[in-house]
C-alpha positions as CSV (number, residue, x, y, z in Angstrom):
1,M,-9.9,16.7,-15.9
2,S,-11.1,13.1,-15.8
3,G,-7.6,11.7,-14.6
4,E,-8.6,8.7,-17.6
5,E,-5.2,7.3,-18.7
6,A,-3.7,4.0,-19.3
7,R,-0.3,2.7,-18.7
8,G,1.6,-0.7,-19.9
9,F,4.3,-2.1,-18.3
10,P,6.7,-4.6,-19.6
11,A,6.5,-8.1,-19.1
12,F,8.6,-9.3,-16.1
13,P,11.0,-12.1,-17.2
14,A,11.4,-15.3,-15.5
15,Q,13.0,-14.7,-11.6
16,G,15.7,-16.5,-10.8
17,G,16.0,-17.5,-7.9
18,R,12.5,-17.4,-7.1
19,R,11.9,-13.2,-6.2
20,S,9.8,-12.6,-3.1
21,T,5.9,-12.1,-4.0
22,R,5.8,-10.6,-0.7
23,G,6.2,-7.0,-1.6
24,K,9.5,-4.8,-0.5
25,S,7.6,-1.7,0.3
26,W,4.8,-1.2,3.1
27,W,2.3,-0.4,0.8
28,G,3.2,-3.1,-1.9
29,R,2.8,-5.6,1.1
30,A,-0.2,-4.2,2.0
31,W,-1.7,-4.6,-1.6
32,V,-0.5,-8.3,-1.5
33,Q,-2.1,-8.7,2.2
34,A,-5.6,-7.3,0.7
35,L,-5.0,-10.2,-2.4
36,E,-4.3,-13.0,0.4
37,D,-7.4,-12.2,2.7
38,T,-9.9,-12.1,-0.4
39,S,-8.5,-15.5,-1.2
40,L,-10.5,-18.6,-0.2
41,D,-7.7,-21.3,-1.8
42,S,-4.2,-21.0,-0.6
43,D,-3.4,-23.7,-3.1
44,Q,-4.5,-21.3,-5.7
45,L,-2.3,-18.6,-4.3
46,R,0.6,-21.0,-4.3
47,K,0.5,-21.5,-7.8
48,G,-0.3,-17.8,-8.7
49,R,3.2,-17.1,-6.9
50,R,4.9,-19.8,-9.4
51,T,2.7,-18.0,-12.1
52,A,4.3,-14.8,-11.3
53,N,7.9,-15.9,-11.0
54,S,7.8,-18.1,-14.0
55,G,7.6,-15.3,-16.3
56,Q,4.2,-16.2,-17.7
57,V,2.6,-12.9,-17.5
58,G,2.6,-10.7,-20.4
59,T,2.6,-7.2,-20.7
60,I,0.4,-5.2,-17.7
61,T,-2.1,-2.5,-18.5
62,I,-2.9,-0.5,-15.7
63,S,-6.0,2.1,-16.2
64,P,-8.6,3.3,-13.1
65,G,-10.1,0.5,-11.8
66,R,-8.7,-2.1,-13.8
67,L,-5.0,-4.3,-14.2
68,A,-5.3,-6.8,-17.0
69,A,-2.7,-8.9,-18.7
70,T,-2.4,-12.0,-21.0
71,V,-1.2,-15.1,-19.0
72,Y,0.7,-17.5,-21.1
73,A,0.0,-21.0,-19.5
74,P,1.5,-24.1,-20.5
75,D,-2.1,-25.5,-21.8
76,D,-3.4,-22.0,-23.2
77,V,-3.4,-18.6,-22.9
78,Y,-5.8,-16.5,-20.8
79,E,-6.9,-13.1,-20.3
80,A,-6.9,-12.2,-16.8
81,V,-8.5,-8.8,-15.0
82,V,-8.7,-7.6,-11.5
83,E,-10.8,-4.6,-10.8
84,V,-10.5,-2.1,-8.1
85,D,-13.3,0.8,-6.9
86,R,-12.2,4.0,-8.0
87,L,-12.2,7.2,-5.8
88,D,-15.2,9.3,-6.6
89,D,-14.8,13.7,-7.0
90,D,-15.4,13.9,-3.1
91,E,-12.9,11.1,-2.2
92,W,-10.3,12.9,-4.4
93,A,-10.6,16.2,-3.1
94,R,-10.5,15.0,0.1
95,F,-7.5,13.3,-0.7
96,L,-5.8,16.0,-2.1
97,D,-6.4,18.0,1.0
98,Q,-4.4,15.5,3.1
99,V,-1.5,15.4,0.6
100,A,-1.6,19.9,0.1
101,A,-1.4,19.9,4.0
102,R,2.4,18.8,3.9
103,A,5.0,19.5,1.2
104,G,6.7,16.8,2.1
105,H,3.8,14.0,1.0
106,I,4.4,15.6,-2.3
107,A,8.2,15.3,-2.2
108,A,7.9,11.6,-1.2
109,L,5.2,10.7,-3.9
110,L,7.6,12.3,-6.4
111,D,10.5,10.0,-4.9
112,G,8.8,6.9,-5.0
113,E,7.7,6.6,-1.6
114,M,3.8,6.3,0.1
115,P,4.3,8.1,3.3
116,H,2.6,6.2,6.0
117,D,1.1,9.3,7.9
118,L,-0.5,10.0,4.5
119,V,-2.4,6.8,3.9
120,E,-3.8,7.0,7.4
121,A,-5.1,10.9,7.4
122,A,-6.7,9.8,4.1
123,A,-8.2,6.7,5.5
124,D,-9.3,9.1,8.6
125,A,-10.7,11.4,6.2
126,G,-12.8,8.3,4.6
127,V,-10.9,8.2,1.5
128,P,-9.6,4.4,1.2
129,L,-6.3,4.4,-0.6
130,L,-5.0,1.0,0.1
131,P,-7.1,-1.9,-1.0
132,G,-8.7,-4.3,2.1
133,I,-10.6,-7.3,2.6
134,G,-12.6,-8.1,-0.6
135,D,-11.9,-5.0,-2.5
136,L,-9.9,-6.6,-5.1
137,D,-12.1,-8.1,-7.9
138,P,-10.3,-11.2,-10.1
139,S,-11.7,-12.5,-12.9
140,C,-10.2,-14.6,-16.0
141,T,-10.9,-16.5,-18.9
142,C,-9.9,-19.9,-17.8
143,D,-12.6,-22.3,-16.2
144,G,-11.5,-22.4,-12.6
145,W,-14.0,-21.3,-10.8
146,E,-11.8,-20.0,-7.7
147,L,-11.2,-15.9,-6.9
148,P,-8.8,-15.2,-7.8
149,C,-7.3,-18.0,-10.0
150,Q,-3.9,-19.2,-10.6
151,H,-3.4,-16.4,-13.7
152,A,-5.2,-13.6,-11.9
153,A,-3.1,-14.0,-8.8
154,G,0.1,-13.9,-10.9
155,L,-1.0,-10.5,-12.1
156,C,-1.7,-9.4,-8.7
157,Y,1.5,-10.6,-7.2
158,Q,3.3,-8.8,-10.1
159,A,1.1,-5.3,-10.0
160,G,2.7,-5.3,-6.1
161,W,6.1,-5.6,-7.5
162,L,5.2,-2.4,-9.9
163,L,3.9,-0.7,-6.9
164,D,7.3,-1.3,-5.0
165,E,8.7,0.9,-7.4
166,D,5.8,3.4,-7.9
167,P,3.2,4.2,-5.3
168,F,1.6,6.5,-8.4
169,V,0.6,2.7,-10.0
170,L,-1.8,2.6,-6.7
171,L,-2.9,6.1,-7.5
172,L,-3.6,5.4,-11.3
173,L,-5.8,2.3,-10.3
174,R,-7.8,4.9,-7.9
175,G,-8.3,7.0,-10.8
176,R,-5.6,9.7,-11.2
177,S,-2.9,9.7,-13.4
178,R,0.4,11.4,-12.2
179,E,0.1,14.0,-14.0
180,T,-3.4,14.6,-13.6
181,L,-2.7,14.4,-10.0
182,L,0.1,16.9,-9.7
183,E,-2.0,19.6,-12.1
184,D,-4.8,19.2,-9.4
185,L,-2.5,19.6,-6.7
186,Q,-0.8,22.8,-8.9
187,R,-4.5,24.2,-9.3
188,R,-5.5,24.1,-5.7
189,S,-2.5,26.0,-4.6
190,S,-2.7,28.7,-7.4
191,T,-6.7,28.9,-6.1
192,A,-5.3,29.1,-2.2
193,A,-2.8,31.6,-2.9
194,A,-5.0,33.8,-5.0
195,A,-7.8,33.2,-2.3
196,V,-5.1,35.1,0.5
197,V,-6.6,37.8,2.0
198,A,-3.9,40.6,3.1
199,P,-4.2,41.0,6.9
200,P,-4.7,44.1,8.3
201,E,-1.4,46.9,8.4
202,L,-0.4,46.4,12.0
203,E,2.3,48.9,13.6
204,G,6.0,47.7,13.8
205,V,9.0,47.5,12.1
206,A,9.0,47.1,8.1
207,A,10.3,43.7,7.2
208,T,12.4,44.7,4.8
209,A,14.2,46.8,7.6
210,A,14.1,43.8,10.1
211,V,15.8,41.8,7.3
212,S,18.2,44.2,6.6
213,V,19.9,44.0,10.1
214,A,20.9,40.3,9.1
215,G,21.0,40.7,5.6
216,D,19.3,38.3,3.0
217,L,17.5,35.0,4.5
218,P,18.9,32.2,2.3
219,E,16.9,29.9,0.2
220,L,15.5,26.5,2.0
221,P,17.8,24.0,0.2
222,A,16.3,21.4,-2.0
223,L,15.9,18.0,-0.7
224,P,18.8,16.0,-2.7
225,P,17.7,12.6,-4.8
226,K,17.5,9.5,-3.0
227,L,20.4,7.7,-3.2
228,S,21.9,4.0,-4.6
229,L,24.2,1.7,-3.8
230,E,25.6,2.2,-7.1
231,D,25.6,6.3,-6.7
232,L,28.2,6.1,-3.6
233,V,32.0,7.0,-3.9
234,V,33.5,5.5,-0.7
235,T,37.4,6.1,-1.0
236,G,40.0,7.0,1.2
237,T,38.1,5.0,4.4
238,Q,39.6,1.6,5.3
239,P,36.9,-0.5,7.4
240,L,37.9,-2.0,10.6
241,A,39.7,-5.0,10.6
242,D,37.1,-7.2,11.5
243,L,34.5,-5.3,9.2
244,E,33.7,-7.2,5.7
245,P,34.6,-4.8,3.0
246,A,31.4,-4.8,1.4
247,T,29.8,-3.7,4.8
248,L,31.0,0.1,4.9
249,P,29.3,1.0,1.6
250,L,25.9,-0.2,3.3
251,L,26.6,1.8,6.5
252,V,27.5,5.1,4.4
253,L,24.4,4.3,2.4
254,D,22.4,4.1,5.5
255,A,24.0,7.1,7.0
256,A,23.0,9.2,4.0
257,R,19.7,7.8,3.9
258,R,18.8,8.9,7.4
259,A,20.3,12.2,7.0
260,R,18.0,12.7,4.2
261,A,15.2,11.8,6.1
262,Q,15.7,13.8,9.1
263,L,16.0,16.9,6.2
264,N,12.6,15.8,4.6
265,A,11.1,16.3,8.1
266,L,12.9,19.4,8.9
267,L,11.8,20.9,5.2
268,S,8.1,19.7,5.3
269,G,7.5,20.2,8.9
270,A,6.8,16.8,9.5
271,P,8.0,14.9,13.2
272,D,11.1,13.8,13.1
273,P,11.6,10.3,12.6
274,W,11.4,7.6,15.3
275,I,14.1,8.0,17.8
276,L,15.9,4.4,18.1
277,D,18.2,2.9,21.1
278,E,21.0,0.4,19.9
279,W,19.0,-2.7,19.8
280,Q,15.9,-1.1,17.7
281,D,18.6,0.4,15.4
282,S,20.2,-3.0,15.0
283,I,17.0,-4.4,14.1
284,R,16.3,-1.9,11.5
285,L,19.8,-2.3,9.8
286,A,19.0,-6.2,9.6
287,A,15.3,-5.3,8.3
288,D,17.0,-3.0,5.6
289,Y,19.8,-4.6,4.8
290,P,19.2,-8.3,4.7
291,V,22.9,-9.1,4.0
292,L,24.0,-7.8,7.2
293,R,21.1,-9.7,9.4
294,D,23.8,-12.8,10.7
295,R,26.1,-10.1,11.5
296,V,23.6,-8.4,13.8
297,A,22.8,-11.7,15.1
298,A,25.9,-12.7,16.2
299,A,26.9,-9.2,17.5
300,W,23.7,-9.4,19.8
301,D,24.0,-13.3,20.1
302,R,20.7,-13.7,19.6
303,P,19.6,-14.6,16.5
304,A,15.8,-15.9,17.5
305,A,15.3,-12.5,18.9
306,V,17.0,-10.6,15.9
307,A,14.7,-12.8,13.6
308,L,11.6,-11.9,15.5
309,G,12.1,-8.6,15.7
310,V,13.2,-8.0,11.8
311,R,9.9,-10.1,11.0
312,A,7.9,-7.2,13.5
313,W,9.8,-4.2,11.8
314,S,9.2,-5.6,8.4
315,Y,5.4,-5.4,8.9
316,G,4.8,-2.3,11.1
317,G,8.1,0.0,11.3
318,A,9.3,1.1,14.7
319,P,6.0,1.3,16.2
320,G,5.7,-2.7,15.3
321,L,9.0,-3.4,16.8
322,D,7.7,-1.7,20.1
323,V,4.3,-3.5,20.2
324,L,6.7,-7.0,20.0
325,E,8.9,-5.9,22.9
326,H,6.6,-3.7,25.3
327,T,3.1,-3.0,26.8
328,W,1.5,0.3,27.5
329,T,-1.7,1.3,28.9
330,P,-4.1,3.1,26.1
331,D,-7.4,4.9,26.6
332,P,-9.4,2.3,28.1
333,G,-12.9,3.9,26.1
334,E,-10.3,2.6,22.9
335,I,-9.5,-1.1,24.2
336,A,-13.4,-1.3,25.1
337,R,-14.2,-0.3,21.7
338,A,-12.1,-2.7,20.1
339,R,-13.3,-5.5,22.1
340,T,-16.6,-5.0,21.1
341,E,-15.6,-4.7,17.5
342,L,-14.2,-8.0,18.0
343,Q,-17.0,-9.6,19.7
344,A,-19.6,-8.3,17.1
345,A,-17.4,-9.5,13.8
346,V,-17.7,-13.3,14.5
347,D,-21.2,-15.5,14.8
348,G,-21.6,-16.5,18.5
349,D,-19.5,-15.4,21.5
350,L,-16.1,-14.5,21.2
351,Q,-13.6,-14.8,24.7
352,V,-11.6,-11.4,24.5
353,T,-8.9,-11.0,27.2
354,V,-7.2,-7.7,28.0
355,D,-3.7,-6.9,28.8
356,H,-2.8,-3.6,28.6
357,N,-2.9,-2.8,24.8
358,R,-3.2,-6.4,24.0
359,L,-6.3,-8.1,23.1
360,T,-6.9,-12.1,22.7
361,T,-9.0,-14.7,21.8
362,A,-9.6,-18.1,22.9
363,G,-9.9,-21.0,20.4
364,A,-8.3,-23.7,18.7
365,V,-5.9,-21.1,17.0
366,Q,-5.0,-18.7,19.6
367,V,-4.6,-15.3,17.9
368,Q,-3.8,-11.5,19.3
369,T,-3.9,-8.1,18.3
370,R,-1.8,-5.7,20.0
371,L,-2.3,-1.5,20.0
372,D,0.8,0.6,18.9
373,R,0.9,4.5,19.8
374,T,-0.2,5.4,16.7
375,G,-3.3,3.7,17.0
376,R,-2.5,0.7,14.6
377,W,-3.6,-2.5,15.5
378,H,-1.1,-5.3,14.9
379,P,-1.8,-9.2,14.1
380,Y,-0.3,-11.9,16.5
381,Q,-0.8,-15.4,16.5
382,L,1.0,-17.7,18.8
383,I,3.3,-20.6,17.5
384,A,4.9,-23.0,19.3
385,G,4.4,-21.4,22.3
386,E,5.7,-18.0,21.3
387,W,3.6,-14.9,20.1
388,Q,5.0,-13.9,16.5
389,P,3.6,-11.1,14.3
390,T,1.7,-12.3,11.3
391,G,1.1,-9.4,8.9
392,P,0.7,-5.8,8.9
393,P,-1.4,-3.6,11.4
394,D,-4.4,-1.5,10.6
395,R,-6.5,0.8,12.3
396,D,-9.4,-1.6,12.4
397,P,-9.0,-4.4,15.1
398,T,-10.9,-6.8,12.9
399,A,-9.3,-6.4,9.9
400,A,-5.9,-7.0,11.9
401,L,-7.2,-10.3,12.7
402,A,-9.0,-11.5,9.2
403,G,-6.1,-13.3,7.7
404,P,-6.0,-17.1,6.7
405,D,-5.1,-18.0,9.9
406,G,-6.9,-15.7,12.3
407,W,-10.4,-16.3,13.9
């Protein structure tokens, strides 16, 4: 099957209070980062955010390699289009290999999540699932020369909202609909099962005899659906005297989600979720549930540290928080390769100093990239005398520092 299909999404109404255009999910933020890294005009991006929030973007149509919408500006009506390279058949085959390698990847996609390790494994196999710098090709019927103009930028920001809710939107842009992708996976699974050759018969106890000792083994449980706050029924438990009533349901929801993540890891054979200490878990809570941030900051009496930690976690999760607070000594060859890539990426000499897993460049704007223990580089900038994370990580150290404030 070709995977050709188009989906239409109703127009977003005007967003009261200005909805964030940064994206809630890490893959949504990566989409926005690709847009902003591509743009040469920050003023058009600012206008694009205003366009996205104002309700001027009409129905969004997404098809393989293309998203389009009519933008109803105060002065006229425009047709905005953004094109994305589609994956070819060989790239899709490699991507399907990565999805099929773990049952948890399929379950996560169906649950509306895009696992970090799936995207990274696909990238390692030469499949660029998420767009990078220059991968988005915007156009518009307005007479603006900027790429993107404010109308195409507004469309891109709203596409990030769609990606937050459904990662299959990204897969459709790359060339496969949800139905086609799942059919391809089913077909590959059936083919693989039919190709299995029975192993040679070995001496030993028959399996039925061995199982009969303990009785029939139970079926593995199905992964329960992801809960939302509205799904909870918290009764019979009163919060502590110094705990706001609204906080208890959030903590119950968080416990349920963490238990589900642990079960998903067990069922899929994935590594256990990152083990966190009390401080790291507090930062995770503050990042996942913004209403708790003030309480977390007050509990630790470190409001600035909590704010910085939340920013690092929002960009890079637990590995992002780890590189914010700790250094470690990676393989020297990895550091040498990264240093060479940074120096080759600019026209002229670039002074790069090395401190464990941190590479720092000299210049009017001091920037730094930090290697985490999963092989990704996190961009930092020296702001008011303090190193602060400035974007999501990337396996390419030059891409990690290629934002508008980078070198």
